[in-house]
C-alpha positions in Angstrom: 27.3 -55.1 55.3 27.4 -51.9 54.2 27.9 -50.9 50.7 30.9 -49.2 49.4 30.3 -47.2 45.9 33.8 -46.5 44.1 33.7 -43.1 42.1 34.6 -43.4 38.4 38.7 -42.7 37.9 38.0 -38.9 36.4 35.4 -38.1 39.6 38.1 -39.8 41.9 40.6 -37.8 40.4 38.6 -34.6 40.7 38.8 -34.9 44.5 42.2 -35.9 44.4 43.1 -33.1 42.1 47.1 -32.0 41.7 47.8 -28.4 41.6 50.6 -26.1 42.9 48.1 -23.9 43.9 46.4 -26.6 46.5 49.0 -27.5 49.9 50.0 -31.0 49.9 47.2 -33.7 52.1 47.9 -33.9 55.8 50.8 -37.0 55.5 51.9 -36.4 52.6 55.7 -34.9 51.9 55.4 -31.6 50.1 58.0 -32.4 47.1 56.2 -35.8 46.7 53.1 -33.9 46.1 54.7 -31.6 43.8 56.0 -34.8 41.3 52.4 -36.0 41.9 51.0 -33.1 40.5 54.0 -33.0 37.7 53.9 -36.3 36.5 53.7 -35.5 32.8 57.9 -34.5 33.3 58.6 -37.2 34.8 60.5 -40.1 33.1 58.2 -42.8 31.6 59.5 -45.2 33.5 59.4 -44.0 36.9 56.3 -45.1 39.2 54.2 -41.7 39.6 54.3 -41.5 35.7 53.3 -45.1 35.3 50.4 -44.9 37.8 48.9 -41.6 36.2 49.1 -43.6 33.1 47.7 -46.4 34.8 44.5 -44.2 36.2 43.6 -43.6 32.7 43.3 -46.8 31.7 46.9 -46.5 29.0 48.7 -49.6 30.7 46.0 -52.3 30.4 47.1 -55.4 28.3 46.6 -56.3 24.5 43.6 -59.1 24.7 44.9 -62.6 23.2 41.9 -63.9 22.3 42.2 -66.6 25.5 39.9 -66.1 27.9 40.9 -68.5 30.7 44.8 -67.5 30.5 44.3 -63.6 30.4 42.3 -64.3 33.9 46.3 -64.9 35.2 48.4 -62.7 32.7 45.7 -59.9 31.7 46.8 -59.9 28.4 49.9 -59.0 26.4 51.8 -55.9 28.7 54.2 -53.8 27.5 57.8 -54.1 28.8 57.1 -57.9 29.2 59.3 -60.8 28.5 57.0 -64.0 27.2 58.9 -67.0 26.3 56.8 -69.6 24.2 58.5 -73.5 24.0 57.5 -76.8 22.9 58.7 -79.5 20.4 58.5 -79.4 16.6 55.3 -79.5 15.1 53.1 -78.8 18.2 52.1 -75.6 16.8 53.8 -73.0 19.4 54.4 -70.5 16.1 50.8 -70.6 14.8 50.0 -70.0 18.8 52.3 -67.3 19.0 50.8 -65.7 15.6 47.4 -65.7 16.8 48.1 -64.2 20.1 50.5 -61.3 19.5 50.3 -60.4 15.5 47.0 -61.1 15.1 45.1 -60.2 17.8 47.8 -57.9 19.1 46.9 -56.1 16.1 43.4 -56.5 16.5 43.4 -54.9 20.1 45.7 -52.0 19.1 42.4 -50.8 16.5 40.3 -51.1 19.4 42.3 -49.5 21.6 43.3 -46.7 19.3 47.4 -48.0 20.5 50.3 -47.5 18.5 51.5 -51.1 17.5 54.7 -52.0 15.9 56.3 -55.7 15.6 59.8 -56.6 14.6 59.3 -60.1 13.6 62.9 -62.1 13.5 61.3 -65.1 11.3 64.0 -67.2 11.0 62.2 -70.5 10.4 59.3 -69.3 8.2 60.0 -66.7 5.3 57.6 -64.1 4.3 55.9 -65.4 1.7 54.5 -68.5 3.5 54.0 -66.2 6.5 51.7 -64.3 4.5 49.7 -67.0 3.2 49.3 -68.4 6.3 47.6 -65.3 7.7 45.4 -65.0 4.5 43.7 -68.4 5.6 42.9 -66.5 8.8 41.2 -63.5 7.5 39.8 -65.8 5.3 38.1 -67.7 8.1 37.3 -64.7 10.1 35.6 -63.2 7.1 33.9 -65.9 5.7 34.4 -69.2 7.7 36.1 -71.2 5.2 39.1 -73.0 5.3 41.9 -72.7 3.0 45.0 -74.3 3.3 48.0 -71.8 2.9 49.4 -74.8 0.7 46.1 -74.3 -1.6 46.2 -70.7 -1.5 50.2 -70.5 -2.7 49.2 -73.4 -5.8 51.3 -76.3 -4.4 48.6 -79.1 -4.5 49.3 -80.7 -7.6 45.6 -80.6 -10.0 44.3 -78.2 -7.5 44.0 -74.3 -8.5 42.2 -71.6 -6.8 38.2 -71.3 -7.6 37.1 -67.6 -8.7 34.6 -67.7 -5.4 37.9 -68.5 -3.2 40.1 -65.7 -5.4 37.7 -63.1 -4.1 37.9 -64.3 -0.4 42.0 -64.8 -0.8 42.3 -61.5 -2.5 40.2 -59.8 0.5 41.6 -61.3 2.9 45.3 -60.1 1.4 44.3 -56.7 2.0 43.6 -57.3 5.9 46.7 -58.6 5.9 48.5 -55.9 4.1 46.9 -53.4 6.4 48.6 -55.4 9.3 51.9 -55.6 7.7 51.9 -51.6 7.9 52.8 -51.9 11.6 55.2 -55.0 10.9 59.3 -54.8 10.2 59.7 -58.6 8.9 63.5 -60.1 9.0 63.5 -63.9 7.6 67.2 -63.9 6.9 69.6 -64.8 9.6 70.6 -62.0 11.6 72.8 -62.6 15.0 72.0 -60.9 17.9 74.1 -57.6 18.7 72.9 -56.8 15.0 68.9 -57.3 15.8 69.7 -54.9 18.6 71.3 -52.4 17.3 68.4 -52.2 14.2 65.4 -52.0 16.7 67.2 -49.1 18.1 68.7 -47.1 15.3 65.3 -48.0 13.2 62.4 -47.8 15.2 63.2 -46.0 18.8 65.5 -43.3 17.5 62.9 -42.2 15.3 59.9 -42.6 18.2 61.6 -40.6 21.3 64.7 -39.9 22.2 67.7 -42.2 23.3 69.8 -41.5 26.1 73.3 -42.1 25.7 76.6 -41.4 27.6 79.1 -39.2 26.1 81.7 -40.5 23.9 85.5 -39.1 23.1 85.0 -37.1 19.8 87.7 -39.3 18.0 85.2 -42.1 19.0 82.1 -40.1 17.5 84.6 -39.3 14.2 84.6 -43.1 14.1 80.7 -43.2 14.2 80.8 -44.9 17.7 77.7 -44.4 19.8 77.6 -44.5 24.0 76.0 -47.0 25.8 72.9 -46.7 26.6 71.5 -45.0 29.7 67.5 -44.8 29.0 64.9 -44.0 26.6 62.4 -40.9 26.6 59.3 -42.1 24.3 57.0 -39.8 22.5 54.0 -41.3 23.1 53.9 -44.0 26.2 51.2 -46.0 25.2 52.7 -47.2 22.0 53.3 -50.9 22.6 56.5 -52.6 20.6 57.3 -56.6 20.1 60.2 -58.0 19.2 59.4 -61.4 18.3 61.8 -64.1 17.4 61.2 -67.6 15.8 62.7 -68.9 16.6 65.8 -68.4 18.9 68.4 -71.3 18.1 68.1 -70.7 14.2 70.1 -66.7 14.8 73.1 -66.3 13.2 76.2 -66.9 15.6 78.6 -64.6 16.2 81.8 -65.0 16.4 82.6 -67.2 19.1 79.8 -68.2 20.2 77.7 -71.1 19.8 73.9 -72.2 19.5 73.7 -71.7 23.3 76.0 -68.4 23.5 73.8 -66.7 21.0 70.6 -67.6 22.5 72.2 -66.3 26.0 73.6 -62.9 24.1 69.7 -62.8 22.5 68.2 -63.0 25.6 70.3 -60.7 27.9 69.7 -58.0 25.0 65.7 -58.8 25.4 66.4 -57.6 28.8 67.6 -54.6 28.3 65.2 -53.7 25.5 62.6 -54.4 28.0 63.8 -52.8 31.1 64.7 -48.9 29.3 62.7 -49.4 26.2 59.5 -51.5 27.3 59.8 -53.6 24.6 57.6 -56.5 24.7 59.4 -59.5 24.0 58.3 -62.7 22.3 60.8 -65.6 22.0 60.1 -68.8 20.7 61.9 -71.6 21.7 62.0 -75.4 20.6 62.6 -78.0 23.4 65.9 -79.5 24.0 66.0 -82.7 22.2 68.9 -83.9 24.5 67.0 -83.7 28.1 63.2 -84.4 29.4 61.9 -84.5 25.7 63.7 -87.2 24.6 63.2 -88.7 27.9 59.3 -88.4 27.1 59.7 -89.9 23.9 61.7 -93.1 24.9 59.3 -93.7 28.0 57.1 -96.6 27.2 54.1 -96.0 29.2 53.2 -92.2 28.6 50.6 -90.7 31.2 49.5 -86.9 31.5 52.3 -86.6 34.1 55.1 -88.0 32.3 54.3 -85.2 29.1 53.8 -82.3 31.3 56.8 -79.9 29.8 59.5 -78.4 32.5 62.1 -75.9 32.8 64.6 -78.9 31.8 63.1 -78.9 28.3 64.4 -74.8 27.8 67.9 -76.5 28.4 69.4 -75.1 25.7 69.6 -72.1 27.0 68.9 -71.7 30.6 69.3 -67.9 30.1 65.9 -67.9 28.3 63.7 -68.6 31.3 65.6 -67.8 33.5 65.0 -63.7 32.6 61.4 -64.4 30.8 58.7 -63.0 32.9 55.9 -65.3 31.6 56.8 -69.2 30.2 54.8 -71.1 28.6 55.1 -74.8 27.1 52.7 -76.5 25.2 52.3 -80.2 24.3 50.1 -82.2 21.5 48.9 -85.0 23.5 47.7 -87.2 21.3 50.7 -87.9 19.9 50.8 -90.2 22.6 47.7 -90.4 24.4 44.2 -91.8 23.9 42.8 -89.7 26.5 43.6 -86.3 28.2 42.0 -85.6 31.5 38.6 -86.5 30.2 39.3 -85.3 26.6 38.8 -88.2 23.7 42.1 -87.5 21.6 41.0 -90.2 18.8 41.2 -88.7 15.6 37.9 -90.4 14.6 35.5 -88.7 16.3 37.6 -87.1 19.0 39.6 -84.0 19.5 42.7 -85.3 17.7 45.5 -83.0 16.7 43.7 -80.4 17.0 44.0 -80.3 20.8 46.6 -78.8 22.4 47.6 -78.0 26.2 49.1 -75.0 27.5 50.8 -75.0 30.4 51.6 -71.7 32.2 55.4 -72.8 33.9 56.3 -69.3 35.1 54.7 -66.3 35.9 57.2 -63.2 37.3 53.9 -61.2 38.4 50.8 -63.8 39.7 49.9 -67.4 39.7 51.9 -70.2 37.6 52.0 -74.2 37.2 48.5 -74.1 35.4 47.4 -75.7 32.8 44.8 -74.8 29.7 43.2 -76.9 27.1 43.4 -75.3 23.9 41.7 -76.1 20.6 44.2 -75.3 17.3 42.7 -75.1 13.9 45.7 -75.9 12.4 44.5 -74.9 8.8 43.3 -71.0 10.1 45.1 -70.5 12.8 42.4 -69.8 15.0 42.6 -70.9 18.9 40.1 -71.4 21.2 39.9 -71.9 24.8 38.5 -75.7 25.4 35.9 -75.9 28.2 38.3 -77.0 31.4 35.7 -79.8 32.7 34.7 -82.0 29.5 33.1 -84.2 31.5 30.1 -82.0 32.3 30.6 -80.0 29.4 28.9 -80.4 25.7 32.1 -81.4 23.8 30.2 -83.0 20.7 30.9 -79.2 18.8 34.0 -79.6 19.4 34.8 -83.0 18.2 32.1 -82.3 15.1 34.5 -79.5 14.4 38.3 -81.7 14.5 36.3 -84.0 12.3 35.7 -81.2 9.7 39.2 -80.2 9.8 40.5 -83.6 9.1 38.4 -84.2 6.8 40.3 -81.3 4.7 43.2 -83.8 4.3 40.8 -85.8 1.7 39.7 -82.5 0.1 42.6 -80.6 -0.3 44.9 -83.2 -1.7 46.8 -83.9 -5.2 44.7 -84.8 -8.2 46.6 -86.7 -10.4 45.7 -88.8 -14.0 
């Protein structure tokens, strides 16, 4: 077969140089050729503008720390709606923080791209969230696991040692740097307030929000016209709206939980399409549909534990509107073995194994399964080998045992 050489982007662009002085190549409409040369003046959501940005390498996704998964979704992208779902206590918030916040911040530094997060944390307050992230940075820097309850002094008879104090202060410095990129909301807010605030306090400062004109009378009342578009100053910036979790958002007048979640999803679509916002919505599985059926079954199987669209039954809009949907299970709660993985809490993976199901992927393959190792203490997430029978699993089993032993070390000491 004849060898084919691909020129670097900058060299190929020289051969395909767009200039007003050059004539359009044969077969290319002169008007299109002119747009090609003047692409920077096109709206940021026009195909040619985005295509040229892609040629420059500006459209690559942020890595999320999970190699196997990224073979299908290529990281976290601008203008994507990600839906993360699981039962209570499975670890959906910890995994989402790892993928989108902690790794997103690291990627923004590596790629030198502006990064901003609007984090609506309705379930976990800011101090506790910071303590969890300090655990992460302590582990990354020192390879030491410190539970957040230990950091916050909640374990009777145990106070932070001087050695750990230094580690915590170092990690807190890293968290403070990251928090400069995060607007944190841990009080109840309704969907319209979320939508209006992210536009007022972020997008109106980061570019031009285009609106339909209003009458002078409405203008005096402070009313604004309907939004028709947005022109960002920096098209490489990634803004994430993260909501944890959807059912805990404040209800608007006349709306129940389902109506509130539906409205949140509707606003998420508008933000994605008009502003290029990356949406990360965390949804707890419905307790009166598939989850209840899964719990009630006497004989549990790998197939019966698999999440499905019905698990997102509290709001059908979220699954429908999202570009990428993930469902998570903790199989050790029901099984002793999962696809060859030993789930015993004594010598196996135990609760450290989480299974990630790629249920929907609008831009690529779906119905994929990814075994994960969740270090719930540090908040770090790892890919597990896809074939445990032909892999050395002992290091993973040893690590799970170490994490299990932490419960015995960090326990109340009375008397």
